[in-house]
C-alpha positions in Angstrom: -41.9 8.3 16.9 -42.4 5.3 14.6 -40.4 2.2 15.2 -37.2 1.9 13.1 -36.6 -1.7 12.0 -33.5 -2.9 10.2 -33.8 -6.3 8.7 -30.8 -8.1 7.3 -31.8 -10.4 4.5 -35.2 -8.8 4.0 -35.0 -9.7 0.3 -35.5 -13.4 1.3 -38.7 -15.3 2.0 -39.1 -14.7 5.7 -37.6 -11.2 5.5 -39.9 -10.1 2.8 -42.9 -11.0 4.9 -41.5 -9.3 8.0 -40.8 -6.1 6.0 -44.5 -6.1 4.9 -45.7 -6.6 8.4 -43.7 -3.8 9.9 -44.6 -1.4 7.1 -48.3 -2.2 7.7 -47.6 -1.3 11.4 -46.3 2.1 10.3 -42.7 1.4 11.1 -39.7 2.7 9.1 -37.9 -0.3 7.6 -34.4 -0.8 6.1 -33.5 -4.0 4.2 -29.7 -4.7 4.3 -29.1 -7.4 1.7 -26.8 -8.3 -1.2 -29.8 -9.3 -3.3 -32.6 -7.0 -4.6 -36.0 -7.4 -3.0 -38.3 -10.2 -4.1 -41.2 -7.7 -3.7 -41.0 -4.8 -6.2 -42.9 -2.7 -3.7 -39.9 -2.9 -1.3 -37.3 -1.4 -3.6 -37.2 1.8 -1.7 -36.3 -0.1 1.5 -33.2 -1.8 0.0 -29.7 -0.9 0.9 -27.2 -3.1 -0.9 -24.6 -4.6 1.4 -22.8 -7.7 2.5 -22.8 -8.7 6.1 -19.1 -9.6 5.8 -18.3 -6.0 5.0 -18.2 -4.5 8.5 -17.8 -0.9 7.3 -20.8 -1.1 5.0 -22.9 -2.6 7.8 -21.7 0.0 10.3 -22.6 2.8 7.8 -26.1 1.4 7.4 -26.6 1.4 11.2 -25.2 4.9 11.6 -27.5 6.3 8.9 -30.6 4.5 9.9 -30.3 4.4 13.7 -32.5 1.3 14.2 -34.1 0.4 17.5 -35.0 -3.1 16.4 -32.8 -5.4 14.4 -34.0 -8.6 12.8 -30.9 -10.6 11.7 -32.3 -12.9 9.0 -29.5 -12.5 6.5 -27.6 -15.7 5.8 -26.5 -18.3 3.3 -29.3 -20.8 3.9 -28.7 -23.7 1.5 -27.0 -27.0 2.5 -24.8 -27.3 -0.6 -21.7 -26.1 1.2 -19.3 -28.8 2.6 -17.1 -26.7 4.9 -17.8 -24.1 7.6 -15.7 -21.7 5.5 -18.4 -21.8 2.9 -20.7 -20.0 5.3 -18.8 -16.9 6.3 -22.0 -14.9 5.9 -23.4 -16.8 8.8 -20.3 -16.7 11.1 -18.2 -13.6 10.2 -21.4 -11.8 9.2 -23.1 -12.5 12.5 -19.9 -11.4 14.4 -20.0 -8.1 12.5 -23.7 -7.7 13.2 -23.2 -8.1 17.0 -20.2 -5.8 17.0 -21.9 -3.0 15.0 -25.1 -3.3 17.0 -23.1 -3.0 20.2 -21.6 0.3 18.9 -25.1 1.7 18.0 -26.8 3.3 21.0 -30.2 3.3 19.4 -30.4 -0.5 19.3 -32.6 -2.0 22.0 -33.3 -5.5 20.7 -31.8 -7.9 18.2 -33.5 -11.1 17.0 -31.1 -13.6 15.6 -32.4 -16.1 13.0 -30.9 -19.5 13.5 -32.4 -22.8 12.1 -34.0 -26.1 13.2 -30.9 -27.7 11.6 -28.7 -26.9 14.5 -29.9 -30.5 15.3 -30.3 -33.2 12.7 -33.9 -34.0 11.7 -35.4 -36.4 14.2 -33.1 -35.5 17.1 -34.9 -34.0 20.1 -32.6 -31.5 22.0 -32.8 -31.5 25.7 -31.8 -27.9 26.2 -31.0 -24.8 24.1 -27.3 -25.6 23.7 -27.8 -29.3 22.9 -26.5 -29.1 19.4 -26.4 -32.0 16.8 -25.9 -30.5 13.4 -25.1 -32.9 10.5 -24.1 -30.4 7.8 -21.9 -27.3 7.5 -24.9 -25.0 7.3 -26.1 -26.3 10.7 -22.6 -25.9 12.1 -22.5 -22.3 10.9 -25.8 -21.5 12.6 -24.6 -23.1 15.9 -21.6 -20.8 15.7 -24.0 -17.8 15.1 -25.9 -18.7 18.2 -22.7 -19.0 20.2 -21.6 -15.6 19.1 -24.8 -14.1 20.6 -24.6 -16.2 23.8 -21.0 -15.2 24.5 -21.3 -11.6 23.6 -21.4 -9.0 26.3 -24.1 -7.2 24.5 -25.7 -4.0 25.9 -29.0 -4.8 24.0 -31.6 -7.4 24.6 -31.5 -10.4 22.2 -33.5 -13.5 21.3 -32.8 -16.5 19.0 -35.4 -17.9 16.8 -35.2 -21.3 15.0 -37.6 -21.4 12.1 -39.0 -24.9 11.3 -40.2 -25.9 7.8 -41.8 -22.6 6.7 -44.0 -22.0 3.7 -46.3 -19.4 2.2 -46.2 -16.3 0.0 -42.8 -15.4 -1.4 -41.4 -18.9 -0.7 -39.1 -20.8 -2.9 -37.8 -24.4 -3.1 -38.8 -27.0 -2.0 -42.3 -26.1 -0.8 -43.2 -23.9 -3.8 -42.3 -26.8 -6.1 -44.4 -29.1 -3.8 -47.5 -26.8 -4.2 -47.0 -26.6 -8.0 -46.7 -30.4 -8.4 -49.8 -31.0 -6.3 -51.8 -28.4 -8.2 -50.8 -30.0 -11.5 -51.6 -33.5 -10.3 -48.0 -34.6 -10.5 -47.2 -35.2 -6.9 -47.2 -38.8 -5.7 -46.6 -40.0 -2.1 -45.2 -43.3 -0.7 -48.1 -45.5 0.1 -48.8 -46.0 3.8 -45.8 -43.8 4.8 -46.1 -40.5 6.5 -44.4 -38.3 9.1 -45.6 -35.6 11.5 -43.8 -32.3 11.3 -44.1 -28.8 12.8 -44.4 -27.0 9.5 -45.0 -23.3 9.7 -47.3 -21.0 7.7 -45.4 -17.7 7.3 -48.3 -15.6 8.6 -48.1 -17.4 11.9 -44.3 -17.2 12.0 -44.4 -13.4 11.4 -46.7 -13.0 14.4 -44.5 -15.1 16.6 -41.3 -13.2 15.6 -43.0 -9.8 16.1 -44.2 -11.0 19.6 -40.8 -12.3 20.5 -39.2 -9.0 19.4 -41.4 -7.0 21.7 -41.4 -9.3 24.8 -39.2 -8.6 27.7 -39.7 -12.2 28.8 -38.0 -13.3 25.5 -34.7 -11.7 26.4 -31.8 -14.2 25.9 -34.2 -17.0 25.1 -34.3 -19.5 22.2 -37.6 -20.1 20.4 -38.7 -22.5 17.7 -41.2 -20.7 15.3 -43.7 -22.6 13.3 -47.2 -24.0 13.7 -48.0 -25.6 17.0 -49.9 -28.5 15.7 -47.8 -31.0 13.6 -49.3 -32.0 10.3 -48.7 -34.9 7.9 -47.5 -34.1 4.5 -50.3 -36.3 3.0 -52.9 -34.2 4.8 -51.2 -31.0 3.6 -51.0 -32.3 0.0 -54.7 -33.3 0.0 -55.8 -29.9 1.3 -53.8 -28.2 -1.5 -55.2 -30.6 -4.0 -58.8 -30.0 -2.8 -58.4 -26.2 -3.0 -56.9 -26.6 -6.5 -59.9 -28.7 -7.6 -57.8 -31.8 -7.9 -58.6 -35.3 -6.5 -56.6 -36.6 -3.5 -52.9 -37.1 -4.1 -51.9 -40.5 -5.6 -49.8 -43.0 -3.6 -47.4 -45.5 -5.0 -45.4 -48.4 -3.4 -42.5 -47.2 -1.3 -40.0 -49.4 -3.1 -40.5 -47.3 -6.3 -39.4 -44.2 -4.3 -36.4 -46.1 -3.0 -35.4 -47.0 -6.5 -35.9 -43.4 -7.7 -33.8 -42.1 -4.7 -31.0 -44.5 -5.7 -31.1 -43.2 -9.2 -31.1 -39.7 -8.0 -28.0 -40.4 -5.9 -26.2 -41.7 -9.0 -27.2 -38.6 -11.0 -25.7 -36.5 -8.2 -22.4 -38.4 -8.5 -22.5 -37.7 -12.2 -22.9 -34.0 -11.7 -26.6 -33.2 -11.4 -26.6 -31.1 -8.2 -30.3 -31.2 -7.5 -32.3 -34.2 -8.9 -36.0 -34.3 -8.1 -35.5 -37.3 -5.8 -32.5 -38.5 -3.8 -32.0 -40.6 -0.7 -31.6 -37.4 1.4 -34.9 -36.0 0.2 -36.7 -39.3 0.5 -35.4 -39.8 4.1 -36.4 -36.2 5.0 -39.9 -36.8 3.7 -40.3 -39.7 6.1 -38.5 -38.2 9.1 -40.6 -36.8 11.9 -39.6 -33.3 13.0 -41.5 -32.2 16.1 -40.1 -29.5 18.3 -40.8 -28.2 21.7 -42.8 -25.1 20.9 -44.0 -24.5 24.5 -41.8 -21.4 25.1 -43.1 -19.8 21.9 -46.7 -20.7 22.6 -46.4 -19.2 26.1 -45.6 -15.9 24.6 -47.9 -16.1 21.6 -50.7 -18.5 22.4 -53.0 -17.8 19.5 -52.0 -18.0 15.8 -54.0 -16.3 13.1 -54.0 -19.1 10.5 -54.9 -22.8 10.4 -53.5 -25.0 7.6 -56.6 -24.5 5.4 -56.4 -20.7 5.6 -52.6 -20.7 4.9 -53.1 -22.9 1.9 -55.8 -20.5 0.6 -53.6 -17.4 1.0 -50.7 -19.2 -0.6 -52.6 -20.3 -3.7 -54.1 -16.8 -4.1 -50.5 -15.4 -4.0 -49.2 -17.9 -6.5 -52.0 -16.9 -8.9 -50.8 -13.3 -8.7 -47.3 -14.5 -9.8 -48.9 -15.9 -12.9 -47.3 -19.2 -12.5 -47.4 -22.4 -10.5 -51.1 -22.4 -9.8 
């Protein structure tokens, strides 16, 4: 009997890639999501539904009878100001755990959290050392706690994706690729930061490994590339593969001025200016995570940065835009 995999949020970036992976493995896949699939080839997998609608979710579980559930569905932006803006992540996760508990076929649930359960730059000392600095991060902390306190009859694991990129991605990294390929990206001179970015092909392998590992039960795992990279090195690799010269660098004070101008534009009503203090600070903040638990389960990853960039640029060309 083939594996039956229900993925909440499989219309999103990571979910789209997970659906493709499990289909290639011969699994039967259901995508429970409010939004239609990004990938037209996945339309037959889609079941329209909202995680906050418990009855609709329960009906999907009853009809599909999954044995593996990948809970990637969420509101994932940071625009919300209050925890109540993220009921998909709190009430939706509570419904998911409740419905999975009532579904005898479910043997494992993987809950997708986020690296933003701690502010960028903070190094947690244990799995429940939380330091969120926005409502989205708070909502994901609540989602983790729902799993940790549930008396669930199934095995579960929590994954925290880092800064993930690759085919089917969106903002901000798709825009970064596009700007580099058009020769428009500039970087603060002499400034850089190391970060555990993650190519989606590597992250899919990590998640699939965690989903099948008995050792991963009730564990928390960061998923992303093991070797940190500097955004300048990443940008220069993209530029080289696009046939562009190395990315240009300008004095940092110009970026500080641009960030201040962006902050002012936000106050005047522009929700997402190209540069703001938050974006500038994020660019320069190190984000290195303890990947040892993940690496112990999945020691070898299929892609290095160069290979990931090549596959991403090839995919962008199929979309007939960006590159």
